[in-house]
C-alpha positions in Angstrom: -40.4 -71.0 -36.8 -41.2 -74.3 -36.2 -41.7 -77.0 -39.0 -42.3 -80.7 -38.8 -39.8 -81.4 -40.9 -36.8 -80.0 -38.8 -37.8 -80.8 -35.8 -38.3 -84.7 -36.5 -35.2 -84.4 -38.6 -33.8 -83.7 -35.3 -34.6 -87.2 -34.0 -32.0 -89.0 -35.0 -29.5 -87.1 -33.3 -26.0 -86.2 -34.3 -22.6 -86.5 -32.6 -21.9 -82.7 -31.1 -19.0 -80.8 -32.5 -15.7 -80.6 -30.2 -16.2 -77.3 -27.7 -12.3 -77.3 -27.6 -11.1 -73.6 -28.9 -8.5 -71.1 -27.9 -10.4 -68.7 -25.6 -10.8 -65.1 -26.2 -9.1 -62.2 -24.6 -5.9 -62.5 -21.9 -7.8 -61.1 -19.4 -7.6 -63.2 -16.0 -10.8 -65.4 -15.6 -13.3 -64.3 -12.9 -14.5 -66.7 -10.3 -18.1 -66.3 -11.5 -20.2 -65.3 -13.8 -24.1 -63.4 -13.2 -27.4 -65.3 -15.3 -31.1 -64.1 -15.1 -33.3 -66.4 -14.8 -36.8 -67.4 -13.4 -37.0 -68.1 -10.0 -38.6 -71.3 -8.6 -38.3 -74.7 -9.5 -37.1 -73.8 -12.9 -34.3 -71.8 -11.7 -33.6 -74.8 -9.2 -33.7 -76.9 -12.4 -31.3 -74.3 -14.2 -28.8 -74.3 -10.9 -28.8 -78.3 -10.7 -27.8 -78.9 -14.7 -27.3 -76.3 -16.9 -25.2 -74.2 -14.1 -23.1 -77.2 -12.8 -22.4 -78.4 -16.2 -21.2 -75.2 -17.0 -19.2 -75.1 -13.6 -17.4 -78.3 -14.4 -16.9 -77.6 -17.7 -14.8 -74.3 -17.0 -14.1 -74.0 -12.8 -16.3 -70.9 -13.2 -19.2 -70.5 -10.5 -22.8 -69.5 -12.0 -24.4 -66.3 -9.9 -28.2 -66.5 -10.6 -30.3 -63.5 -11.0 -34.0 -64.2 -10.1 -34.8 -60.9 -9.2 -36.9 -59.4 -12.2 -39.3 -60.4 -14.7 -38.9 -60.6 -18.3 -39.3 -57.6 -19.2 -37.6 -55.9 -16.4 -34.3 -58.1 -17.0 -34.1 -56.1 -20.5 -34.5 -53.0 -18.6 -31.9 -53.5 -15.8 -29.2 -55.0 -19.1 -30.3 -51.4 -21.3 -29.5 -49.2 -17.7 -26.7 -51.7 -17.3 -24.9 -51.3 -21.1 -22.0 -48.7 -19.9 -20.7 -50.9 -17.0 -22.7 -54.3 -17.5 -22.7 -56.2 -14.3 -24.8 -59.2 -16.0 -23.3 -61.6 -18.1 -26.5 -64.3 -20.0 -30.0 -63.1 -19.6 -32.4 -66.1 -20.5 -35.4 -64.7 -22.0 -38.5 -66.5 -24.2 -38.9 -66.1 -27.9 -41.9 -63.7 -27.3 -39.0 -61.0 -25.5 -36.4 -61.7 -27.9 -37.4 -58.9 -30.5 -38.0 -56.3 -27.5 -34.4 -57.6 -26.5 -32.8 -56.9 -29.9 -34.4 -53.3 -30.4 -33.4 -52.4 -27.2 -29.3 -53.2 -28.2 -29.5 -55.3 -25.0 -28.0 -58.5 -26.6 -24.5 -59.4 -28.2 -24.7 -61.0 -31.6 -23.5 -64.3 -31.8 -20.7 -66.0 -33.6 -22.1 -69.1 -35.3 -18.3 -70.0 -35.9 -17.0 -69.6 -32.6 -14.6 -72.3 -31.3 -16.9 -72.5 -28.3 -20.4 -73.2 -30.2 -19.6 -76.7 -30.7 -23.0 -77.8 -29.3 -24.5 -74.6 -30.4 -23.9 -76.0 -33.7 -25.7 -78.9 -33.6 -28.8 -77.3 -32.7 -32.4 -78.2 -34.8 -31.3 -75.2 -37.6 -35.2 -73.6 -38.0 -34.4 -72.5 -34.7 -31.1 -70.6 -35.0 -31.2 -66.7 -34.0 -28.6 -64.4 -34.5 -29.0 -62.8 -30.6 -30.4 -66.1 -29.1 -29.8 -69.7 -28.1 -33.5 -71.3 -27.9 -32.3 -74.5 -25.7 -36.5 -75.7 -25.3 -39.7 -75.4 -26.8 -43.3 -76.6 -26.5 -46.9 -75.6 -27.1 -49.4 -73.4 -25.3 -52.6 -75.0 -25.2 -55.8 -75.9 -23.0 -55.0 -77.9 -19.6 -58.5 -79.1 -17.7 -59.2 -81.4 -14.8 -61.0 -84.0 -16.4 -63.4 -84.7 -13.2 -64.6 -81.2 -12.6 -65.2 -80.8 -16.1 -68.2 -82.6 -18.1 -67.3 -81.2 -21.6 -63.9 -81.6 -22.7 -62.3 -78.4 -24.2 -61.1 -78.6 -27.8 -60.5 -74.5 -28.4 -59.4 -71.4 -26.9 -63.0 -70.5 -27.5 -63.9 -72.7 -24.8 -61.9 -70.9 -22.4 -65.3 -68.3 -22.7 -67.5 -71.2 -21.7 -70.4 -69.8 -18.5 -69.5 -73.4 -16.9 -65.9 -72.1 -16.0 -66.8 -68.6 -14.6 -64.6 -68.2 -11.7 -62.2 -71.1 -12.3 -59.8 -70.0 -15.1 -56.1 -69.6 -14.4 -54.5 -67.2 -16.6 -51.1 -65.4 -17.0 -51.5 -61.9 -16.2 -49.1 -59.1 -18.4 -46.2 -58.7 -16.8 -45.9 -62.8 -17.0 -43.8 -63.6 -20.2 -46.9 -64.2 -22.3 -49.1 -62.0 -20.5 -49.7 -60.5 -23.7 -50.8 -64.0 -25.2 -54.2 -63.4 -24.5 -54.9 -60.8 -27.0 -53.5 -63.3 -30.2 -55.7 -66.3 -28.2 -58.5 -63.8 -28.3 -58.4 -63.2 -31.7 -58.0 -66.7 -32.8 -61.0 -67.9 -30.1 -63.3 -65.4 -32.1 -62.1 -67.0 -35.5 -60.1 -63.9 -36.8 -56.1 -63.6 -36.9 -53.6 -63.6 -34.5 -52.8 -60.0 -35.3 -56.4 -58.7 -35.1 -56.2 -56.5 -31.8 -59.4 -55.4 -31.8 -61.3 -58.8 -31.7 -58.6 -59.6 -29.2 -59.1 -57.0 -26.8 -62.7 -57.4 -27.4 -62.4 -61.0 -26.2 -60.6 -59.6 -23.1 -63.2 -57.5 -22.2 -65.7 -60.7 -22.2 -63.2 -62.7 -20.5 -63.2 -59.8 -17.2 -66.6 -61.2 -16.9 -65.1 -65.0 -16.7 -63.9 -63.5 -13.4 -60.5 -65.3 -14.1 -57.9 -66.1 -11.9 -54.8 -64.1 -12.9 -51.5 -65.2 -11.8 -47.7 -63.6 -12.1 -45.8 -66.6 -12.9 -46.2 -70.4 -14.5 -46.0 -71.9 -11.3 -49.0 -70.2 -9.9 -50.6 -71.6 -13.0 -49.9 -75.0 -12.5 -50.7 -75.4 -8.4 -54.2 -73.5 -9.3 -54.4 -76.7 -11.7 -52.8 -78.9 -9.1 -55.1 -77.7 -6.2 -58.1 -77.3 -8.2 -58.5 -74.0 -7.6 -58.7 -73.4 -11.2 -60.7 -76.3 -13.7 -59.0 -74.8 -16.7 -56.4 -72.4 -18.1 -53.6 -71.8 -20.5 -50.2 -74.1 -20.2 -48.0 -75.6 -22.2 -48.2 -79.1 -23.1 -44.7 -79.4 -21.2 -46.1 -78.4 -17.7 -48.9 -80.6 -18.2 -47.4 -83.4 -17.5 -46.3 -81.9 -14.1 -49.4 -80.7 -13.1 -50.6 -84.8 -14.4 -47.8 -85.9 -11.8 -49.3 -84.4 -8.6 -53.0 -84.3 -10.1 -53.8 -87.0 -12.7 -57.2 -85.7 -13.3 -55.2 -83.1 -15.4 -55.3 -83.6 -19.5 -53.9 -81.4 -21.6 -55.4 -80.3 -24.9 -54.0 -78.9 -28.5 -56.4 -76.2 -29.6 -58.3 -76.4 -32.7 -57.3 -73.0 -33.6 -54.0 -74.4 -33.5 -51.2 -75.0 -30.8 -49.0 -71.7 -30.0 -45.3 -72.7 -30.3 -43.3 -71.7 -27.4 -39.3 -71.4 -27.1 -37.1 -70.2 -24.3 -33.2 -69.7 -24.6 -30.4 -67.4 -23.6 -28.4 -64.5 -24.7 -25.5 -62.9 -24.0 -25.4 -59.2 -22.6 -24.3 -56.7 -24.4 -21.5 -55.3 -22.9 -20.8 -58.2 -20.6 -16.8 -58.4 -19.5 -16.8 -62.0 -19.9 -17.8 -62.8 -23.4 -15.9 -65.6 -23.8 -16.9 -67.8 -20.4 -21.3 -66.5 -21.5 -20.2 -68.1 -25.1 -19.7 -71.6 -23.0 -22.8 -70.9 -20.5 -24.7 -70.6 -23.9 -22.7 -73.9 -25.4 -23.8 -76.1 -22.3 -27.5 -74.9 -22.5 -27.0 -77.0 -26.1 -25.3 -80.0 -24.5 -27.5 -82.9 -25.2 -26.6 -84.6 -22.0 -27.8 -81.6 -20.2 -30.5 -80.6 -22.1 -32.8 -84.0 -21.3 -32.9 -82.4 -17.6 -35.6 -80.2 -18.9 -38.0 -83.2 -19.9 -37.4 -84.7 -16.7 -38.6 -82.1 -15.2 -40.9 -80.1 -17.4 -41.1 -82.2 -19.8 -39.6 -79.4 -21.8 -38.2 -80.8 -25.5 -34.4 -79.8 -26.1 -33.3 -78.3 -29.7 -30.1 -80.0 -29.7 -30.3 -82.7 -32.7 -29.2 -85.4 -30.4 -31.3 -84.5 -27.6 -34.0 -87.1 -28.1 -31.8 -90.3 -28.5 -30.7 -89.7 -25.0 -34.3 -89.6 -23.6 -36.4 -93.1 -22.7 -39.1 -93.8 -25.0 -41.6 -92.5 -22.3 -39.8 -89.2 -22.6 -39.7 -89.4 -25.9 -43.5 -89.8 -26.8 -43.9 -87.0 -24.5 -41.5 -84.9 -26.4 -43.3 -85.3 -30.0 -46.0 -83.6 -31.7 -48.6 -85.1 -34.3 -47.5 -83.9 -37.8 -50.9 -82.5 -37.7 -50.5 -80.5 -34.7 -47.4 -79.0 -36.3 -48.9 -78.2 -39.7 -51.2 -76.3 -37.2 -49.0 -74.4 -35.5 -50.3 -70.7 -35.0 -47.2 -68.8 -35.2 -47.4 -65.6 -33.5 -45.7 -62.5 -35.0 -43.3 -61.4 -31.8 -41.9 -58.4 -33.7 -45.4 -57.1 -34.0 -46.2 -57.8 -30.2 -42.8 -56.5 -29.3 -43.6 -52.9 -30.8 -47.2 -53.4 -29.4 -46.1 -54.9 -25.7 -46.0 -51.0 -24.8 -49.6 -50.4 -25.4 -51.1 -53.6 -25.3 -49.8 -53.4 -21.8 -51.7 -50.0 -20.7 -54.8 -51.5 -22.8 -54.8 -54.8 -20.5 -54.4 -52.8 -16.9 -57.6 -51.1 -18.2 -59.4 -53.4 -19.3 -59.5 -55.5 -16.2 -59.2 -53.1 -13.7 -62.4 -51.7 -15.3 -63.5 -55.6 -15.2 
């Protein structure tokens, strides 16, 4: 869980611990490892920074598998357990509980000699099965030229004046099921009130939203002004604003939903030591600023902020009031509900 004290504590920065140490196992090093990740611009940033940093450190190439959605990545890892071909997998916080329950992630050794950078993580981000390396907050992105009354809450997405001009992630998106807790919050209920959430989803279908499969499509809909308003992370709203200065972002009065993305090690990997090194490079405070420069995502290493320009530091920070009002989701609960919610989402949207 994010909290103000642990995040702000990282601003001063600490030196990364040494990453040198004996490598596990005596088998010959492979020429490459395989990492499942997102495609598009995100995959390119991973390739040019994280993957490049890993290759420089180890001399081993990274082969990206961009072919699957995050849920499909978990399924692919499950199918491959008897003869795993994948080494690392990138997931966001909402799907980590599902991956753990499916038994497709290796438990991490916090004391690994290859985890010098990992041990510099802001403590509240630690997870035994996954190394989160960037975070942001989900809020409302809107066009200042097209929208007369600026949105201040999730509930504003249901305003009639936005009909047909709202862009939202469909259920196959990493945060596709978030529309259920978002709807519940918009209705004045708690984020686990699925009855309220699905009732609001039914009402949303009357708004004729633009449902899209990936975040690049959300950004492009706002960039081209096909959409007037939509759900988007604060980090990526800065990217869209760079394309279209009429874009702004609002922290919802119901509370912003935190988003965290990172990398886990595939259960049964044949290259455990190299997979650990890949996770450690993802936590390198000299690599993480690339994600601020490209997408305005703050890194989770305590020394990352000190590597940023004052302008990027300002983009990375959240106010005390915003951090105090985060609407933290119960991802274990949502993981258990994902299959059911996906079926219900499809019925509601198809019926709409």
